[in-house]
ModelCIF file with pLDDT and N, C-alpha, C, O atoms, coordinates in Angstrom:
data_MODEL
#
_entry.id   MODEL 
#
_entity.id                         1 
_entity.type                       polymer 
_entity.pdbx_number_of_molecules   1 
#
_entity_poly.entity_id                      1 
_entity_poly.type                           'polypeptide(L)' 
_entity_poly.nstd_linkage                   no 
_entity_poly.nstd_monomer                   no 
_entity_poly.pdbx_seq_one_letter_code       MEVRRADRRIATFRIYAIQEYEKRDFPSAGGYQSNVVAFARLTSVRPA 
_entity_poly.pdbx_seq_one_letter_code_can   MEVRRADRRIATFRIYAIQEYEKRDFPSAGGYQSNVVAFARLTSVRPA 
_entity_poly.pdbx_strand_id                 A 
#
loop_
_entity_poly_seq.entity_id 
_entity_poly_seq.num 
_entity_poly_seq.mon_id 
_entity_poly_seq.hetero 
1 1  MET n 
1 2  GLU n 
1 3  VAL n 
1 4  ARG n 
1 5  ARG n 
1 6  ALA n 
1 7  ASP n 
1 8  ARG n 
1 9  ARG n 
1 10 ILE n 
1 11 ALA n 
1 12 THR n 
1 13 PHE n 
1 14 ARG n 
1 15 ILE n 
1 16 TYR n 
1 17 ALA n 
1 18 ILE n 
1 19 GLN n 
1 20 GLU n 
1 21 TYR n 
1 22 GLU n 
1 23 LYS n 
1 24 ARG n 
1 25 ASP n 
1 26 PHE n 
1 27 PRO n 
1 28 SER n 
1 29 ALA n 
1 30 GLY n 
1 31 GLY n 
1 32 TYR n 
1 33 GLN n 
1 34 SER n 
1 35 ASN n 
1 36 VAL n 
1 37 VAL n 
1 38 ALA n 
1 39 PHE n 
1 40 ALA n 
1 41 ARG n 
1 42 LEU n 
1 43 THR n 
1 44 SER n 
1 45 VAL n 
1 46 ARG n 
1 47 PRO n 
1 48 ALA n 
#
_struct_asym.id          A 
_struct_asym.entity_id   1 
#
loop_
_ma_qa_metric.id 
_ma_qa_metric.mode 
_ma_qa_metric.name 
_ma_qa_metric.software_group_id 
_ma_qa_metric.type 
1 global pLDDT . pLDDT 
2 local  pLDDT . pLDDT 
#
_ma_qa_metric_global.metric_id      1 
_ma_qa_metric_global.metric_value   87.23 
_ma_qa_metric_global.model_id       1 
_ma_qa_metric_global.ordinal_id     1 
#
loop_
_ma_qa_metric_local.label_asym_id 
_ma_qa_metric_local.label_comp_id 
_ma_qa_metric_local.label_seq_id 
_ma_qa_metric_local.metric_id 
_ma_qa_metric_local.metric_value 
_ma_qa_metric_local.model_id 
_ma_qa_metric_local.ordinal_id 
A MET 1  2 91.00 1 1  
A GLU 2  2 95.00 1 2  
A VAL 3  2 95.00 1 3  
A ARG 4  2 96.00 1 4  
A ARG 5  2 95.00 1 5  
A ALA 6  2 95.00 1 6  
A ASP 7  2 95.00 1 7  
A ARG 8  2 95.00 1 8  
A ARG 9  2 96.00 1 9  
A ILE 10 2 97.00 1 10 
A ALA 11 2 97.00 1 11 
A THR 12 2 97.00 1 12 
A PHE 13 2 97.00 1 13 
A ARG 14 2 97.00 1 14 
A ILE 15 2 96.00 1 15 
A TYR 16 2 97.00 1 16 
A ALA 17 2 97.00 1 17 
A ILE 18 2 95.00 1 18 
A GLN 19 2 91.00 1 19 
A GLU 20 2 88.00 1 20 
A TYR 21 2 82.00 1 21 
A GLU 22 2 79.00 1 22 
A LYS 23 2 74.00 1 23 
A ARG 24 2 72.00 1 24 
A ASP 25 2 71.00 1 25 
A PHE 26 2 69.00 1 26 
A PRO 27 2 66.00 1 27 
A SER 28 2 64.00 1 28 
A ALA 29 2 68.00 1 29 
A GLY 30 2 64.00 1 30 
A GLY 31 2 67.00 1 31 
A TYR 32 2 68.00 1 32 
A GLN 33 2 69.00 1 33 
A SER 34 2 73.00 1 34 
A ASN 35 2 82.00 1 35 
A VAL 36 2 86.00 1 36 
A VAL 37 2 86.00 1 37 
A ALA 38 2 90.00 1 38 
A PHE 39 2 95.00 1 39 
A ALA 40 2 97.00 1 40 
A ARG 41 2 98.00 1 41 
A LEU 42 2 97.00 1 42 
A THR 43 2 98.00 1 43 
A SER 44 2 97.00 1 44 
A VAL 45 2 97.00 1 45 
A ARG 46 2 96.00 1 46 
A PRO 47 2 95.00 1 47 
A ALA 48 2 85.00 1 48 
#
loop_
_atom_site.group_PDB 
_atom_site.id 
_atom_site.type_symbol 
_atom_site.label_atom_id 
_atom_site.label_alt_id 
_atom_site.label_comp_id 
_atom_site.label_asym_id 
_atom_site.label_entity_id 
_atom_site.label_seq_id 
_atom_site.pdbx_PDB_ins_code 
_atom_site.Cartn_x 
_atom_site.Cartn_y 
_atom_site.Cartn_z 
_atom_site.occupancy 
_atom_site.B_iso_or_equiv 
_atom_site.pdbx_formal_charge 
_atom_site.auth_seq_id 
_atom_site.auth_comp_id 
_atom_site.auth_asym_id 
_atom_site.auth_atom_id 
_atom_site.pdbx_PDB_model_num 
ATOM 1   N N  . MET A 1 1  ? 125.921 84.947 60.587 1.00 91.00 ? 1  MET A N  1 
ATOM 2   C CA . MET A 1 1  ? 126.759 85.335 60.087 1.00 91.00 ? 1  MET A CA 1 
ATOM 3   C C  . MET A 1 1  ? 127.316 86.300 59.440 1.00 91.00 ? 1  MET A C  1 
ATOM 4   O O  . MET A 1 1  ? 126.336 86.013 58.754 1.00 91.00 ? 1  MET A O  1 
ATOM 5   N N  . GLU A 1 2  ? 127.790 87.022 59.018 1.00 95.00 ? 2  GLU A N  1 
ATOM 6   C CA . GLU A 1 2  ? 127.692 87.577 57.136 1.00 95.00 ? 2  GLU A CA 1 
ATOM 7   C C  . GLU A 1 2  ? 129.390 87.278 56.260 1.00 95.00 ? 2  GLU A C  1 
ATOM 8   O O  . GLU A 1 2  ? 130.582 87.128 56.524 1.00 95.00 ? 2  GLU A O  1 
ATOM 9   N N  . VAL A 1 3  ? 128.545 87.327 55.232 1.00 95.00 ? 3  VAL A N  1 
ATOM 10  C CA . VAL A 1 3  ? 129.583 87.109 54.022 1.00 95.00 ? 3  VAL A CA 1 
ATOM 11  C C  . VAL A 1 3  ? 129.385 88.282 52.893 1.00 95.00 ? 3  VAL A C  1 
ATOM 12  O O  . VAL A 1 3  ? 128.748 88.016 51.875 1.00 95.00 ? 3  VAL A O  1 
ATOM 13  N N  . ARG A 1 4  ? 129.683 88.973 53.001 1.00 96.00 ? 4  ARG A N  1 
ATOM 14  C CA . ARG A 1 4  ? 129.859 89.783 51.842 1.00 96.00 ? 4  ARG A CA 1 
ATOM 15  C C  . ARG A 1 4  ? 130.060 88.918 50.616 1.00 96.00 ? 4  ARG A C  1 
ATOM 16  O O  . ARG A 1 4  ? 130.987 88.129 50.434 1.00 96.00 ? 4  ARG A O  1 
ATOM 17  N N  . ARG A 1 5  ? 129.066 89.180 49.816 1.00 95.00 ? 5  ARG A N  1 
ATOM 18  C CA . ARG A 1 5  ? 129.476 88.797 47.719 1.00 95.00 ? 5  ARG A CA 1 
ATOM 19  C C  . ARG A 1 5  ? 130.026 89.383 47.269 1.00 95.00 ? 5  ARG A C  1 
ATOM 20  O O  . ARG A 1 5  ? 130.715 90.346 47.604 1.00 95.00 ? 5  ARG A O  1 
ATOM 21  N N  . ALA A 1 6  ? 129.624 88.445 45.574 1.00 95.00 ? 6  ALA A N  1 
ATOM 22  C CA . ALA A 1 6  ? 130.749 89.022 44.632 1.00 95.00 ? 6  ALA A CA 1 
ATOM 23  C C  . ALA A 1 6  ? 129.905 90.411 44.452 1.00 95.00 ? 6  ALA A C  1 
ATOM 24  O O  . ALA A 1 6  ? 130.391 91.525 44.649 1.00 95.00 ? 6  ALA A O  1 
ATOM 25  N N  . ASP A 1 7  ? 128.565 90.160 44.047 1.00 95.00 ? 7  ASP A N  1 
ATOM 26  C CA . ASP A 1 7  ? 127.657 91.255 43.669 1.00 95.00 ? 7  ASP A CA 1 
ATOM 27  C C  . ASP A 1 7  ? 127.817 92.238 44.729 1.00 95.00 ? 7  ASP A C  1 
ATOM 28  O O  . ASP A 1 7  ? 127.366 93.356 44.480 1.00 95.00 ? 7  ASP A O  1 
ATOM 29  N N  . ARG A 1 8  ? 128.712 91.934 46.575 1.00 95.00 ? 8  ARG A N  1 
ATOM 30  C CA . ARG A 1 8  ? 128.274 93.640 46.937 1.00 95.00 ? 8  ARG A CA 1 
ATOM 31  C C  . ARG A 1 8  ? 127.467 93.068 48.100 1.00 95.00 ? 8  ARG A C  1 
ATOM 32  O O  . ARG A 1 8  ? 127.650 93.238 49.305 1.00 95.00 ? 8  ARG A O  1 
ATOM 33  N N  . ARG A 1 9  ? 126.095 92.015 47.176 1.00 96.00 ? 9  ARG A N  1 
ATOM 34  C CA . ARG A 1 9  ? 125.615 92.081 48.801 1.00 96.00 ? 9  ARG A CA 1 
ATOM 35  C C  . ARG A 1 9  ? 125.928 91.109 49.732 1.00 96.00 ? 9  ARG A C  1 
ATOM 36  O O  . ARG A 1 9  ? 126.598 90.108 49.479 1.00 96.00 ? 9  ARG A O  1 
ATOM 37  N N  . ILE A 1 10 ? 125.169 91.553 51.438 1.00 97.00 ? 10 ILE A N  1 
ATOM 38  C CA . ILE A 1 10 ? 125.292 90.835 52.230 1.00 97.00 ? 10 ILE A CA 1 
ATOM 39  C C  . ILE A 1 10 ? 124.790 89.564 52.460 1.00 97.00 ? 10 ILE A C  1 
ATOM 40  O O  . ILE A 1 10 ? 123.636 89.374 52.076 1.00 97.00 ? 10 ILE A O  1 
ATOM 41  N N  . ALA A 1 11 ? 125.368 88.660 52.984 1.00 97.00 ? 11 ALA A N  1 
ATOM 42  C CA . ALA A 1 11 ? 124.134 86.902 52.598 1.00 97.00 ? 11 ALA A CA 1 
ATOM 43  C C  . ALA A 1 11 ? 124.987 87.510 53.662 1.00 97.00 ? 11 ALA A C  1 
ATOM 44  O O  . ALA A 1 11 ? 126.025 88.168 53.743 1.00 97.00 ? 11 ALA A O  1 
ATOM 45  N N  . THR A 1 12 ? 123.488 86.656 54.943 1.00 97.00 ? 12 THR A N  1 
ATOM 46  C CA . THR A 1 12 ? 123.781 86.210 56.318 1.00 97.00 ? 12 THR A CA 1 
ATOM 47  C C  . THR A 1 12 ? 123.513 84.401 56.133 1.00 97.00 ? 12 THR A C  1 
ATOM 48  O O  . THR A 1 12 ? 123.023 83.770 55.196 1.00 97.00 ? 12 THR A O  1 
ATOM 49  N N  . PHE A 1 13 ? 124.124 83.902 57.588 1.00 97.00 ? 13 PHE A N  1 
ATOM 50  C CA . PHE A 1 13 ? 124.492 82.375 58.090 1.00 97.00 ? 13 PHE A CA 1 
ATOM 51  C C  . PHE A 1 13 ? 123.900 82.359 59.350 1.00 97.00 ? 13 PHE A C  1 
ATOM 52  O O  . PHE A 1 13 ? 123.908 83.267 60.181 1.00 97.00 ? 13 PHE A O  1 
ATOM 53  N N  . ARG A 1 14 ? 123.334 81.148 59.437 1.00 97.00 ? 14 ARG A N  1 
ATOM 54  C CA . ARG A 1 14 ? 123.119 80.958 60.598 1.00 97.00 ? 14 ARG A CA 1 
ATOM 55  C C  . ARG A 1 14 ? 123.341 79.455 61.127 1.00 97.00 ? 14 ARG A C  1 
ATOM 56  O O  . ARG A 1 14 ? 122.545 78.533 60.945 1.00 97.00 ? 14 ARG A O  1 
ATOM 57  N N  . ILE A 1 15 ? 124.688 79.365 61.884 1.00 96.00 ? 15 ILE A N  1 
ATOM 58  C CA . ILE A 1 15 ? 125.267 78.519 61.742 1.00 96.00 ? 15 ILE A CA 1 
ATOM 59  C C  . ILE A 1 15 ? 124.279 77.113 62.621 1.00 96.00 ? 15 ILE A C  1 
ATOM 60  O O  . ILE A 1 15 ? 123.075 77.366 62.670 1.00 96.00 ? 15 ILE A O  1 
ATOM 61  N N  . TYR A 1 16 ? 124.514 76.339 62.987 1.00 97.00 ? 16 TYR A N  1 
ATOM 62  C CA . TYR A 1 16 ? 123.505 75.229 63.817 1.00 97.00 ? 16 TYR A CA 1 
ATOM 63  C C  . TYR A 1 16 ? 124.113 73.901 63.984 1.00 97.00 ? 16 TYR A C  1 
ATOM 64  O O  . TYR A 1 16 ? 123.713 72.836 64.454 1.00 97.00 ? 16 TYR A O  1 
ATOM 65  N N  . ALA A 1 17 ? 124.993 74.227 63.552 1.00 97.00 ? 17 ALA A N  1 
ATOM 66  C CA . ALA A 1 17 ? 125.909 72.972 64.385 1.00 97.00 ? 17 ALA A CA 1 
ATOM 67  C C  . ALA A 1 17 ? 127.724 72.807 64.294 1.00 97.00 ? 17 ALA A C  1 
ATOM 68  O O  . ALA A 1 17 ? 128.102 72.872 63.124 1.00 97.00 ? 17 ALA A O  1 
ATOM 69  N N  . ILE A 1 18 ? 128.650 72.648 65.118 1.00 95.00 ? 18 ILE A N  1 
ATOM 70  C CA . ILE A 1 18 ? 129.451 72.500 64.588 1.00 95.00 ? 18 ILE A CA 1 
ATOM 71  C C  . ILE A 1 18 ? 130.134 70.620 65.069 1.00 95.00 ? 18 ILE A C  1 
ATOM 72  O O  . ILE A 1 18 ? 129.831 69.829 65.963 1.00 95.00 ? 18 ILE A O  1 
ATOM 73  N N  . GLN A 1 19 ? 130.757 70.599 64.351 1.00 91.00 ? 19 GLN A N  1 
ATOM 74  C CA . GLN A 1 19 ? 130.711 69.347 64.745 1.00 91.00 ? 19 GLN A CA 1 
ATOM 75  C C  . GLN A 1 19 ? 133.368 69.102 64.308 1.00 91.00 ? 19 GLN A C  1 
ATOM 76  O O  . GLN A 1 19 ? 134.201 69.696 63.624 1.00 91.00 ? 19 GLN A O  1 
ATOM 77  N N  . GLU A 1 20 ? 133.361 68.088 65.136 1.00 88.00 ? 20 GLU A N  1 
ATOM 78  C CA . GLU A 1 20 ? 135.410 68.217 65.226 1.00 88.00 ? 20 GLU A CA 1 
ATOM 79  C C  . GLU A 1 20 ? 134.910 66.704 64.967 1.00 88.00 ? 20 GLU A C  1 
ATOM 80  O O  . GLU A 1 20 ? 134.156 66.038 65.676 1.00 88.00 ? 20 GLU A O  1 
ATOM 81  N N  . TYR A 1 21 ? 135.492 66.372 63.841 1.00 82.00 ? 21 TYR A N  1 
ATOM 82  C CA . TYR A 1 21 ? 136.043 65.190 63.364 1.00 82.00 ? 21 TYR A CA 1 
ATOM 83  C C  . TYR A 1 21 ? 136.980 64.512 63.944 1.00 82.00 ? 21 TYR A C  1 
ATOM 84  O O  . TYR A 1 21 ? 137.440 64.886 65.023 1.00 82.00 ? 21 TYR A O  1 
ATOM 85  N N  . GLU A 1 22 ? 137.441 63.331 63.274 1.00 79.00 ? 22 GLU A N  1 
ATOM 86  C CA . GLU A 1 22 ? 138.753 62.385 63.926 1.00 79.00 ? 22 GLU A CA 1 
ATOM 87  C C  . GLU A 1 22 ? 139.946 62.306 63.081 1.00 79.00 ? 22 GLU A C  1 
ATOM 88  O O  . GLU A 1 22 ? 139.852 61.193 62.563 1.00 79.00 ? 22 GLU A O  1 
ATOM 89  N N  . LYS A 1 23 ? 141.362 63.044 62.512 1.00 74.00 ? 23 LYS A N  1 
ATOM 90  C CA . LYS A 1 23 ? 141.729 63.452 61.514 1.00 74.00 ? 23 LYS A CA 1 
ATOM 91  C C  . LYS A 1 23 ? 141.850 62.305 60.349 1.00 74.00 ? 23 LYS A C  1 
ATOM 92  O O  . LYS A 1 23 ? 142.069 62.604 59.174 1.00 74.00 ? 23 LYS A O  1 
ATOM 93  N N  . ARG A 1 24 ? 141.668 60.850 60.846 1.00 72.00 ? 24 ARG A N  1 
ATOM 94  C CA . ARG A 1 24 ? 141.761 60.245 60.208 1.00 72.00 ? 24 ARG A CA 1 
ATOM 95  C C  . ARG A 1 24 ? 140.264 59.709 59.284 1.00 72.00 ? 24 ARG A C  1 
ATOM 96  O O  . ARG A 1 24 ? 140.225 58.998 58.280 1.00 72.00 ? 24 ARG A O  1 
ATOM 97  N N  . ASP A 1 25 ? 139.453 60.160 59.823 1.00 71.00 ? 25 ASP A N  1 
ATOM 98  C CA . ASP A 1 25 ? 138.263 59.964 58.966 1.00 71.00 ? 25 ASP A CA 1 
ATOM 99  C C  . ASP A 1 25 ? 137.712 61.091 58.394 1.00 71.00 ? 25 ASP A C  1 
ATOM 100 O O  . ASP A 1 25 ? 136.623 60.939 57.842 1.00 71.00 ? 25 ASP A O  1 
ATOM 101 N N  . PHE A 1 26 ? 138.432 62.670 58.402 1.00 69.00 ? 26 PHE A N  1 
ATOM 102 C CA . PHE A 1 26 ? 138.294 63.747 57.399 1.00 69.00 ? 26 PHE A CA 1 
ATOM 103 C C  . PHE A 1 26 ? 139.477 63.519 56.077 1.00 69.00 ? 26 PHE A C  1 
ATOM 104 O O  . PHE A 1 26 ? 140.603 63.104 55.803 1.00 69.00 ? 26 PHE A O  1 
ATOM 105 N N  . PRO A 1 27 ? 138.161 64.182 55.505 1.00 66.00 ? 27 PRO A N  1 
ATOM 106 C CA . PRO A 1 27 ? 139.598 63.772 53.912 1.00 66.00 ? 27 PRO A CA 1 
ATOM 107 C C  . PRO A 1 27 ? 140.863 64.674 53.639 1.00 66.00 ? 27 PRO A C  1 
ATOM 108 O O  . PRO A 1 27 ? 141.189 65.775 54.083 1.00 66.00 ? 27 PRO A O  1 
ATOM 109 N N  . SER A 1 28 ? 141.440 63.834 52.774 1.00 64.00 ? 28 SER A N  1 
ATOM 110 C CA . SER A 1 28 ? 142.931 64.653 53.122 1.00 64.00 ? 28 SER A CA 1 
ATOM 111 C C  . SER A 1 28 ? 143.212 65.167 51.722 1.00 64.00 ? 28 SER A C  1 
ATOM 112 O O  . SER A 1 28 ? 144.368 65.363 51.346 1.00 64.00 ? 28 SER A O  1 
ATOM 113 N N  . ALA A 1 29 ? 141.774 65.464 50.671 1.00 68.00 ? 29 ALA A N  1 
ATOM 114 C CA . ALA A 1 29 ? 142.048 66.329 49.930 1.00 68.00 ? 29 ALA A CA 1 
ATOM 115 C C  . ALA A 1 29 ? 141.498 67.463 50.060 1.00 68.00 ? 29 ALA A C  1 
ATOM 116 O O  . ALA A 1 29 ? 140.434 67.819 50.566 1.00 68.00 ? 29 ALA A O  1 
ATOM 117 N N  . GLY A 1 30 ? 142.643 68.199 49.361 1.00 64.00 ? 30 GLY A N  1 
ATOM 118 C CA . GLY A 1 30 ? 141.706 70.255 50.037 1.00 64.00 ? 30 GLY A CA 1 
ATOM 119 C C  . GLY A 1 30 ? 142.739 70.531 50.670 1.00 64.00 ? 30 GLY A C  1 
ATOM 120 O O  . GLY A 1 30 ? 142.168 71.567 51.013 1.00 64.00 ? 30 GLY A O  1 
ATOM 121 N N  . GLY A 1 31 ? 143.437 70.587 51.021 1.00 67.00 ? 31 GLY A N  1 
ATOM 122 C CA . GLY A 1 31 ? 144.763 70.255 52.266 1.00 67.00 ? 31 GLY A CA 1 
ATOM 123 C C  . GLY A 1 31 ? 143.840 71.381 53.223 1.00 67.00 ? 31 GLY A C  1 
ATOM 124 O O  . GLY A 1 31 ? 143.674 72.588 53.048 1.00 67.00 ? 31 GLY A O  1 
ATOM 125 N N  . TYR A 1 32 ? 143.370 70.557 54.192 1.00 68.00 ? 32 TYR A N  1 
ATOM 126 C CA . TYR A 1 32 ? 142.473 70.650 55.120 1.00 68.00 ? 32 TYR A CA 1 
ATOM 127 C C  . TYR A 1 32 ? 143.481 71.327 55.970 1.00 68.00 ? 32 TYR A C  1 
ATOM 128 O O  . TYR A 1 32 ? 144.581 70.791 55.834 1.00 68.00 ? 32 TYR A O  1 
ATOM 129 N N  . GLN A 1 33 ? 143.483 72.409 56.875 1.00 69.00 ? 33 GLN A N  1 
ATOM 130 C CA . GLN A 1 33 ? 144.367 72.426 58.129 1.00 69.00 ? 33 GLN A CA 1 
ATOM 131 C C  . GLN A 1 33 ? 143.694 72.078 59.584 1.00 69.00 ? 33 GLN A C  1 
ATOM 132 O O  . GLN A 1 33 ? 144.329 71.983 60.634 1.00 69.00 ? 33 GLN A O  1 
ATOM 133 N N  . SER A 1 34 ? 142.298 71.911 59.433 1.00 73.00 ? 34 SER A N  1 
ATOM 134 C CA . SER A 1 34 ? 141.693 72.204 60.861 1.00 73.00 ? 34 SER A CA 1 
ATOM 135 C C  . SER A 1 34 ? 140.631 70.491 60.245 1.00 73.00 ? 34 SER A C  1 
ATOM 136 O O  . SER A 1 34 ? 140.548 69.969 59.133 1.00 73.00 ? 34 SER A O  1 
ATOM 137 N N  . ASN A 1 35 ? 139.937 70.069 61.756 1.00 82.00 ? 35 ASN A N  1 
ATOM 138 C CA . ASN A 1 35 ? 139.644 68.810 61.500 1.00 82.00 ? 35 ASN A CA 1 
ATOM 139 C C  . ASN A 1 35 ? 137.737 69.684 62.216 1.00 82.00 ? 35 ASN A C  1 
ATOM 140 O O  . ASN A 1 35 ? 137.086 68.769 62.721 1.00 82.00 ? 35 ASN A O  1 
ATOM 141 N N  . VAL A 1 36 ? 137.155 70.705 62.274 1.00 86.00 ? 36 VAL A N  1 
ATOM 142 C CA . VAL A 1 36 ? 136.393 71.156 62.383 1.00 86.00 ? 36 VAL A CA 1 
ATOM 143 C C  . VAL A 1 36 ? 135.820 72.108 61.472 1.00 86.00 ? 36 VAL A C  1 
ATOM 144 O O  . VAL A 1 36 ? 136.147 73.273 61.250 1.00 86.00 ? 36 VAL A O  1 
ATOM 145 N N  . VAL A 1 37 ? 134.625 71.183 60.837 1.00 86.00 ? 37 VAL A N  1 
ATOM 146 C CA . VAL A 1 37 ? 133.569 71.736 60.855 1.00 86.00 ? 37 VAL A CA 1 
ATOM 147 C C  . VAL A 1 37 ? 132.350 73.165 61.321 1.00 86.00 ? 37 VAL A C  1 
ATOM 148 O O  . VAL A 1 37 ? 132.439 73.670 62.440 1.00 86.00 ? 37 VAL A O  1 
ATOM 149 N N  . ALA A 1 38 ? 131.302 73.650 60.320 1.00 90.00 ? 38 ALA A N  1 
ATOM 150 C CA . ALA A 1 38 ? 130.709 74.646 60.884 1.00 90.00 ? 38 ALA A CA 1 
ATOM 151 C C  . ALA A 1 38 ? 129.825 74.300 59.785 1.00 90.00 ? 38 ALA A C  1 
ATOM 152 O O  . ALA A 1 38 ? 130.297 74.066 58.672 1.00 90.00 ? 38 ALA A O  1 
ATOM 153 N N  . PHE A 1 39 ? 128.058 74.231 60.107 1.00 95.00 ? 39 PHE A N  1 
ATOM 154 C CA . PHE A 1 39 ? 127.360 73.657 59.084 1.00 95.00 ? 39 PHE A CA 1 
ATOM 155 C C  . PHE A 1 39 ? 126.441 74.714 59.369 1.00 95.00 ? 39 PHE A C  1 
ATOM 156 O O  . PHE A 1 39 ? 125.947 74.961 60.470 1.00 95.00 ? 39 PHE A O  1 
ATOM 157 N N  . ALA A 1 40 ? 126.186 75.520 57.937 1.00 97.00 ? 40 ALA A N  1 
ATOM 158 C CA . ALA A 1 40 ? 125.296 76.710 58.531 1.00 97.00 ? 40 ALA A CA 1 
ATOM 159 C C  . ALA A 1 40 ? 124.408 76.693 57.347 1.00 97.00 ? 40 ALA A C  1 
ATOM 160 O O  . ALA A 1 40 ? 124.589 75.818 56.501 1.00 97.00 ? 40 ALA A O  1 
ATOM 161 N N  . ARG A 1 41 ? 123.447 77.586 57.195 1.00 98.00 ? 41 ARG A N  1 
ATOM 162 C CA . ARG A 1 41 ? 121.786 77.787 56.717 1.00 98.00 ? 41 ARG A CA 1 
ATOM 163 C C  . ARG A 1 41 ? 121.869 79.577 56.446 1.00 98.00 ? 41 ARG A C  1 
ATOM 164 O O  . ARG A 1 41 ? 121.900 80.526 57.228 1.00 98.00 ? 41 ARG A O  1 
ATOM 165 N N  . LEU A 1 42 ? 121.882 79.490 55.207 1.00 97.00 ? 42 LEU A N  1 
ATOM 166 C CA . LEU A 1 42 ? 121.430 80.975 54.341 1.00 97.00 ? 42 LEU A CA 1 
ATOM 167 C C  . LEU A 1 42 ? 119.676 81.713 55.241 1.00 97.00 ? 42 LEU A C  1 
ATOM 168 O O  . LEU A 1 42 ? 118.511 81.360 55.062 1.00 97.00 ? 42 LEU A O  1 
ATOM 169 N N  . THR A 1 43 ? 119.956 82.229 55.681 1.00 98.00 ? 43 THR A N  1 
ATOM 170 C CA . THR A 1 43 ? 118.696 83.033 56.667 1.00 98.00 ? 43 THR A CA 1 
ATOM 171 C C  . THR A 1 43 ? 118.477 84.308 55.626 1.00 98.00 ? 43 THR A C  1 
ATOM 172 O O  . THR A 1 43 ? 117.246 84.294 55.642 1.00 98.00 ? 43 THR A O  1 
ATOM 173 N N  . SER A 1 44 ? 118.734 85.138 54.947 1.00 97.00 ? 44 SER A N  1 
ATOM 174 C CA . SER A 1 44 ? 118.457 86.818 53.995 1.00 97.00 ? 44 SER A CA 1 
ATOM 175 C C  . SER A 1 44 ? 120.270 86.775 53.444 1.00 97.00 ? 44 SER A C  1 
ATOM 176 O O  . SER A 1 44 ? 121.336 86.390 53.923 1.00 97.00 ? 44 SER A O  1 
ATOM 177 N N  . VAL A 1 45 ? 119.815 87.387 52.238 1.00 97.00 ? 45 VAL A N  1 
ATOM 178 C CA . VAL A 1 45 ? 120.750 88.107 51.230 1.00 97.00 ? 45 VAL A CA 1 
ATOM 179 C C  . VAL A 1 45 ? 120.113 89.820 51.190 1.00 97.00 ? 45 VAL A C  1 
ATOM 180 O O  . VAL A 1 45 ? 119.143 90.132 50.499 1.00 97.00 ? 45 VAL A O  1 
ATOM 181 N N  . ARG A 1 46 ? 120.948 90.887 52.150 1.00 96.00 ? 46 ARG A N  1 
ATOM 182 C CA . ARG A 1 46 ? 120.541 92.158 52.023 1.00 96.00 ? 46 ARG A CA 1 
ATOM 183 C C  . ARG A 1 46 ? 121.534 92.989 50.859 1.00 96.00 ? 46 ARG A C  1 
ATOM 184 O O  . ARG A 1 46 ? 122.544 92.419 50.446 1.00 96.00 ? 46 ARG A O  1 
ATOM 185 N N  . PRO A 1 47 ? 121.180 94.344 50.375 1.00 95.00 ? 47 PRO A N  1 
ATOM 186 C CA . PRO A 1 47 ? 122.231 94.912 49.800 1.00 95.00 ? 47 PRO A CA 1 
ATOM 187 C C  . PRO A 1 47 ? 123.210 95.329 50.490 1.00 95.00 ? 47 PRO A C  1 
ATOM 188 O O  . PRO A 1 47 ? 123.125 95.153 51.705 1.00 95.00 ? 47 PRO A O  1 
ATOM 189 N N  . ALA A 1 48 ? 124.606 96.101 49.867 1.00 85.00 ? 48 ALA A N  1 
ATOM 190 C CA . ALA A 1 48 ? 125.321 96.316 50.579 1.00 85.00 ? 48 ALA A CA 1 
ATOM 191 C C  . ALA A 1 48 ? 125.069 98.034 51.674 1.00 85.00 ? 48 ALA A C  1 
ATOM 192 O O  . ALA A 1 48 ? 125.890 98.342 52.539 1.00 85.00 ? 48 ALA A O  1 
#
């Protein structure tokens, strides 16, 4: 997965897990719309 940062560089992430949580176990703060969470690690940052 790639994300363009505020400094215009491109950060690349690798997703290593996806987890679905029961709604009753998911925090209500922040107005979450889904109970699916993707876990990722930054793997590189490159110029735009």
